[in-house]
C-alpha positions in Angstrom: 26.7 13.1 -5.1 24.7 13.0 -1.9 23.1 10.0 -0.2 19.6 10.1 1.5 19.1 7.3 4.0 15.3 7.3 4.7 13.8 7.8 7.2 16.7 9.0 9.3 17.9 11.8 7.1 14.6 12.7 5.5 12.0 11.2 3.2 12.3 11.2 -0.5 8.6 12.0 -1.0 9.1 15.3 0.9 12.3 16.1 -1.1 10.4 15.4 -4.4 7.5 17.7 -3.4 10.0 20.5 -2.6 11.9 20.0 -5.9 8.7 19.8 -8.0 7.1 22.8 -6.5 10.0 25.2 -5.7 12.3 24.7 -8.7 11.8 25.7 -12.4 12.1 22.2 -13.9 9.7 21.6 -16.8 10.2 17.8 -17.4 9.9 14.9 -15.0 10.6 11.3 -15.7 9.7 8.5 -13.3 10.9 4.9 -13.3 9.4 2.7 -10.6 8.9 -1.0 -10.1 5.8 -0.4 -8.0 3.2 2.3 -7.8 0.4 2.6 -5.3 -2.1 5.3 -4.5 -0.3 5.9 -1.2 2.5 7.4 -3.1 0.8 8.7 -6.2 -1.9 10.6 -4.4 0.5 12.2 -1.9 2.4 13.7 -4.9 -0.7 14.4 -7.0 -1.2 18.0 -5.9 2.5 18.8 -6.7 2.3 17.1 -10.0 -0.8 19.0 -11.0 0.9 22.3 -10.1 3.8 21.1 -12.2 1.6 20.5 -15.2 -0.2 23.8 -14.8 3.1 25.6 -15.6 3.6 23.4 -18.7 5.6 20.7 -17.0 5.7 17.4 -18.8 5.5 14.0 -17.0 6.6 10.6 -18.3 6.4 7.5 -16.2 7.7 3.9 -16.7 5.9 1.7 -14.2 6.4 -2.0 -13.5 3.6 -4.5 -12.8 5.6 -7.4 -11.4 5.0 -9.1 -8.0 1.6 -7.5 -7.5 3.4 -4.3 -6.6 1.4 -1.9 -8.7 -2.4 -1.3 -8.3 -5.1 -0.7 -10.8 -6.1 2.6 -9.1 -2.5 3.9 -9.1 -2.3 3.4 -12.9 -5.7 5.1 -13.3 -4.4 8.1 -11.4 -1.1 8.1 -13.1 -2.8 8.0 -16.5 -4.6 11.3 -15.6 -1.4 12.9 -14.4 1.1 11.8 -17.0 1.7 13.1 -20.5 3.0 9.6 -21.3 2.6 6.5 -19.2 4.3 3.2 -20.0 4.0 -0.2 -18.3 7.0 -2.5 -18.2 6.8 -6.3 -17.8 8.7 -9.3 -19.0 6.9 -12.6 -19.4 10.1 -14.3 -18.3 9.3 -15.2 -14.7 13.0 -14.8 -13.6 13.1 -11.2 -14.8 11.6 -8.3 -12.8 11.5 -4.7 -13.7 13.0 -3.1 -10.6 14.2 0.4 -11.5 13.6 3.5 -9.2 14.7 6.7 -10.8 13.2 10.2 -10.4 14.6 12.8 -12.9 13.7 16.5 -13.2 15.1 18.6 -16.0 15.0 22.0 -17.8 17.3 23.4 -20.4 20.1 24.4 -18.0 20.0 21.9 -15.2 18.8 18.4 -14.0 18.2 16.8 -10.6 18.2 13.0 -10.3 17.5 10.5 -7.4 18.4 6.9 -8.0 17.9 4.3 -5.3 15.5 1.8 -3.8 12.4 4.1 -3.4 9.3 2.8 -5.2 6.4 5.2 -6.1 4.5 4.1 -3.0 3.8 5.6 0.5 6.3 3.2 1.9 8.9 3.7 -0.7 8.8 7.5 -0.5 8.1 8.0 3.2 8.0 5.1 5.7 10.4 2.3 4.5 14.1 2.0 5.2 15.4 3.2 1.8 18.5 4.8 0.3 18.8 7.1 -2.7 21.8 8.7 -4.4 21.0 12.3 -5.4 22.9 14.3 -8.0 22.5 17.6 -9.7 23.7 18.4 -13.2 24.6 21.5 -15.2 23.2 21.2 -18.8 24.2 20.9 -21.5 27.7 20.7 -20.1 27.0 17.4 -18.2 24.5 16.0 -20.7 26.7 13.0 -21.3 26.5 11.9 -17.6 22.7 11.4 -18.1 23.1 9.5 -21.4 22.5 6.1 -19.9 19.1 7.3 -18.6 18.2 8.9 -21.9 19.1 5.7 -23.7 16.8 3.6 -21.5 14.0 6.2 -21.9 14.4 5.7 -25.7 14.4 1.9 -25.2 11.2 1.8 -23.1 9.5 4.3 -25.4 10.1 2.3 -28.5 6.9 0.8 -29.7 8.8 -2.2 -31.0 10.1 -3.1 -27.6 8.1 -6.1 -26.5 8.4 -5.6 -22.7 7.0 -2.1 -22.8 3.5 -0.8 -23.7 2.2 2.7 -23.8 -1.1 3.3 -22.0 -3.3 5.0 -24.5 -6.6 4.8 -22.8 -8.3 3.6 -19.6 -9.3 0.6 -21.6 -5.7 -0.5 -21.7 -5.6 -0.4 -17.9 -8.8 -2.4 -17.7 -7.3 -5.0 -20.0 -4.4 -5.4 -17.6 -6.9 -5.8 -14.7 -9.1 -8.3 -16.6 -6.0 -10.3 -17.6 -4.8 -10.4 -13.9 -1.6 -8.5 -14.5 -2.7 -6.0 -11.9 -5.2 -6.0 -9.0 -7.3 -3.5 -7.1 -5.7 -2.1 -4.0 -8.2 -3.5 -1.6 -7.5 -7.0 -2.9 -3.8 -6.4 -2.6 -4.3 -5.2 1.0 -6.1 -8.4 1.9 -3.5 -10.6 0.3 -0.7 -8.7 2.2 -2.5 -9.0 5.5 -3.0 -12.7 5.0 0.7 -13.2 4.2 1.9 -11.2 7.2 -0.5 -13.0 9.5 0.9 -16.3 8.3 4.5 -15.1 8.7 3.8 -13.9 12.3 2.2 -17.2 13.2 5.3 -19.0 12.1 7.7 -16.7 14.0 9.0 -17.4 17.4 7.5 -15.2 20.0 10.7 -13.7 21.4 11.3 -10.6 19.3 14.8 -10.1 18.2 14.1 -6.6 16.8 12.4 -3.3 17.7 10.0 -1.2 15.6 10.8 2.0 13.8 7.7 4.2 14.0 7.5 6.3 10.9 4.6 8.4 9.6 3.6 10.1 6.4 5.0 12.7 6.0 6.9 13.0 9.3 8.8 10.8 11.7 7.3 9.9 15.0 9.8 9.6 17.9 11.1 6.0 18.1 10.9 3.7 21.0 13.7 3.3 23.6 16.7 1.6 22.0 16.9 -2.2 22.4 19.9 -4.1 23.4 22.0 -5.2 20.4 22.2 -8.8 19.4 25.8 -8.7 20.5 26.2 -7.0 23.9 29.9 -6.3 23.1 29.2 -4.6 19.8 29.4 -0.8 19.9 27.1 1.3 17.8 28.3 4.5 16.2 26.4 7.4 14.5 26.7 6.9 10.7 28.2 9.5 8.5 25.5 11.2 6.4 25.6 13.2 3.2 22.0 14.4 2.8 19.9 15.6 5.7 16.4 17.1 5.5 15.2 19.0 8.5 12.3 17.0 9.9 9.1 18.6 11.3 8.7 18.0 15.0 4.9 17.7 15.1 3.4 14.3 15.5 0.8 13.5 12.8 -2.3 11.4 13.0 -2.3 7.6 13.0 -0.5 6.5 9.9 -2.0 4.8 6.8 -5.4 4.3 8.3 -7.9 2.2 6.4 -11.4 1.7 7.6 -14.1 -0.5 6.1 -17.9 -0.1 6.5 -20.8 -2.5 5.7 -23.2 -0.7 3.4 -26.1 -3.1 3.0 -29.1 -1.4 1.2 -27.9 2.1 2.0 -30.3 5.0 2.7 -31.4 8.0 0.6 -33.0 8.2 -2.8 -29.7 8.0 -4.6 -28.6 5.0 -2.6 -25.4 6.8 -1.8 -25.6 7.5 1.9 -23.4 5.6 4.3 -24.3 5.6 8.0 -21.5 6.3 10.4 -21.7 6.2 14.2 -20.5 8.0 17.3 -19.6 4.8 19.1 -19.3 1.1 18.3 -19.3 -2.1 20.2 -16.1 -4.1 19.7 -16.6 -7.7 18.6 -13.0 -8.7 18.0 -9.6 -7.0 18.3 -8.4 -3.9 20.1 -8.1 -0.2 19.6 -5.6 0.3 22.4 -3.0 2.9 21.4 -5.1 4.3 18.5 -7.3 7.5 18.3 -10.3 5.1 18.5 -9.7 4.1 22.1 -12.6 4.7 24.4 -13.0 4.8 28.1 -15.0 1.6 28.1 -12.7 -1.3 27.0 -15.4 -3.1 25.0 -16.3 0.0 23.0 -14.5 2.2 20.4 -15.2 5.5 18.7 -17.4 5.2 15.6 -16.6 5.6 12.0 -17.1 9.4 12.1 -13.8 9.6 14.1 -11.9 8.1 11.2 -12.9 11.3 9.2 -11.4 13.4 12.0 -14.7 14.7 13.4 -15.5 14.9 17.1 -18.5 12.6 17.4 -20.1 15.0 19.9 -19.8 18.0 17.6 -23.2 17.4 16.0 -23.3 20.9 14.4 -20.2 20.1 12.4 -20.4 19.6 8.7 -17.3 18.5 6.7 -16.8 18.3 2.9 -14.1 15.8 1.7 -12.6 14.8 -1.6 -13.0 11.1 -2.5 -10.8 9.4 -5.1 -12.7 6.6 -6.7 -11.5 4.7 -9.8 -8.8 7.2 -10.5 -10.9 10.4 -10.3 -11.3 13.0 -7.5 -14.9 13.8 -6.5 -15.8 16.9 -4.4 -17.7 17.5 -2.2 -18.8 14.4 -0.3 -20.5 15.7 2.8 -20.3 14.3 6.3 -23.0 15.6 8.7 -25.2 14.6 11.7 -28.7 13.6 10.9 -30.9 14.7 13.8 -33.9 12.7 12.6 -32.2 9.3 13.2 -29.6 10.5 15.6 -26.6 9.3 13.6 -23.7 10.6 11.5 -23.7 9.9 7.7 -21.6 10.6 4.7 -23.2 11.5 1.3 -21.1 10.0 -1.5 -21.4 12.7 -4.1 -19.4 15.4 -5.7 -18.3 16.3 -9.2 -15.1 15.3 -11.0 -12.9 17.8 -12.7 -13.5 16.3 -16.2 -17.2 16.9 -16.4 -18.2 13.2 -16.3 -20.8 11.7 -14.0 -21.0 12.8 -10.4 -20.2 10.2 -7.7 -23.8 9.9 -6.7 -24.6 8.4 -10.1 -22.7 5.3 -9.1 -25.1 5.0 -6.1 -28.1 5.5 -8.4 -27.0 2.6 -10.5 -26.5 0.4 -7.4 -22.7 0.2 -7.2 -22.6 0.8 -3.5 -25.4 -1.3 -2.2 -24.6 -4.7 -0.6 -20.9 -3.7 -0.7 -18.2 -3.2 1.8 -16.8 0.3 1.4 -13.1 0.6 2.2 -11.6 4.1 2.8 -7.9 4.9 3.0 -7.0 8.3 4.5 -4.5 10.2 2.4 -5.0 13.5 4.3 -7.8 14.5 6.7 -9.7 15.9 3.7 -8.8 13.4 1.0 -9.7 9.7 1.0 -9.6 6.8 -1.4 -12.7 4.6 -1.8 -12.6 1.0 -2.9 -15.4 -1.6 -2.9 -15.6 -5.2 -1.9 -18.6 -7.5 -2.4 -20.4 -8.2 0.9 -19.6 -11.9 0.4 -16.1 -10.9 1.7 -17.5 -9.7 5.0 -16.3 -12.6 7.1 -12.9 -12.6 5.4 -12.3 -8.9 6.0 -13.5 -9.3 9.7 -10.9 -12.0 10.2 -8.1 -9.8 8.8 -9.0 -6.6 10.7 -7.0 -5.2 13.5 -10.4 -4.5 15.2 -14.0 -4.7 14.1 -17.3 -3.9 15.8 -20.9 -2.9 15.2 -22.3 0.5 15.1 -25.1 -0.4 17.5 -25.8 -2.9 20.3 -28.0 -5.2 18.2 -26.8 -8.2 16.3 -28.3 -6.7 13.1 -26.2 -3.5 13.5 -23.8 -2.9 10.6 -20.2 -3.9 11.0 -17.1 -1.7 10.5 -13.5 -2.1 11.3 -9.9 -1.0 10.9 -7.4 -3.0 8.6 
C-alpha cells in the first residue's frame, strides 16, 4: 500500500486522470461525500474517453452539509451509467466516504482517503489517500467490503440511497432544498469566511500554501515555527508524483458580469471591456493588475485574450445546467469599440442551442457568473440582478466597464 499526501507528493486528480486514460480498466466506482463542478469537469474529458471504450461508471454521492451542487449532479448524471445520492435524515449522521475504484477482469486499483470529488479535494487541499493495486480474481476477497457497500447503496429498499433516474430527480432535490446551485454555495462560503476572518486576531500564526489546479505553485518563504526550539524534518513518503514545473494561470477564477437588457436580436450578447474603473477592492498580484492603480483590465482578460489584440476571435465551450455548448464566440466589435461574447453553441445531445435561452429571456437582467475550468472551458451560472449589491460586497474587487455611473458592473469573487 502507498500513501499520497496531497499536494506535496502529487495530486489525486492527476493520478486519477493518468489511471483512467492510460490503463485498461473498464469499470469505475466513485464514492464521495461532496461533488462540485471544479472536480467533475476537470475529470470529464477523461471519463468521456473511458466511456467511449465501453467503460462503465457508477457514483455514490452525498448531499450533506451543502457540499454537493446541483450542477455537479447534472454533469455526473450525463457521465455515469448509474448515479446514486446518499443521505440520512438523521442530522447526526453524515455520508462521508471517499473511494475511487477502477477494475477489469484481472486487476483493480483503489484510492481511499479524504479526497472529495471537488477541485479542492482532488488538487488543492491538504489531503491523504491510501492507494492499493490488486490482482484479480486472486485478491477479490480483499475488496469484498467495498463490493458489499456497493450492493447496500444500490439496493432500492435502502432508505438512505436513491438512484437518479432522470434530471427531474435532481430538480426535485433542488426544489426541496437538499442541494443548491454553485453560485449560491459560493456566496454562502464567502460570507462565512468573511465572518471568520473578521473574528480572527490580526497577527497571523500560519503561512499560506499556494496550490493550483493542476500544478503546485512555489510556496512562500518558510515561516518560523510556533516553537522556536522545535526542529522540522522531511517526512517519509510512499507515493510521489513528478510535478510539472510550469506556473499556471491564476487559480479558480470566478468573474461576474452585469447583463441588464443585453444586446443582439437573440438577447444573448454580453459586453466585455478592455479596461475597467475599480470601485472597491484590489487586483494587486493578479493578472488584472494595470499600471494605473484605480483601473484594472476588463472582462475580456478573464477569457485569456489580450485586450489590445482586436483582430483576435476565440471560441470557447460553456457548461450551463449540466451541458456543454460550443462554440460561444468572443470577438471585438469595431462598431461600438468593445469586446463581447456571444452566448451560443450546440450541445452534443441535439437539444436547444444556448442562444435559445437568450431568446426566451433567461439572461436579461441577470448577473452572469463564469468559472474558469480551462482557458477554453467555462461554467456559467445566473443570479437575479437583485443580488447585485450583495455580490459586490462579497467580491475581491469590482468595477465598472466605463467611466460613467451607468456603466455595467463586473468583478472577481
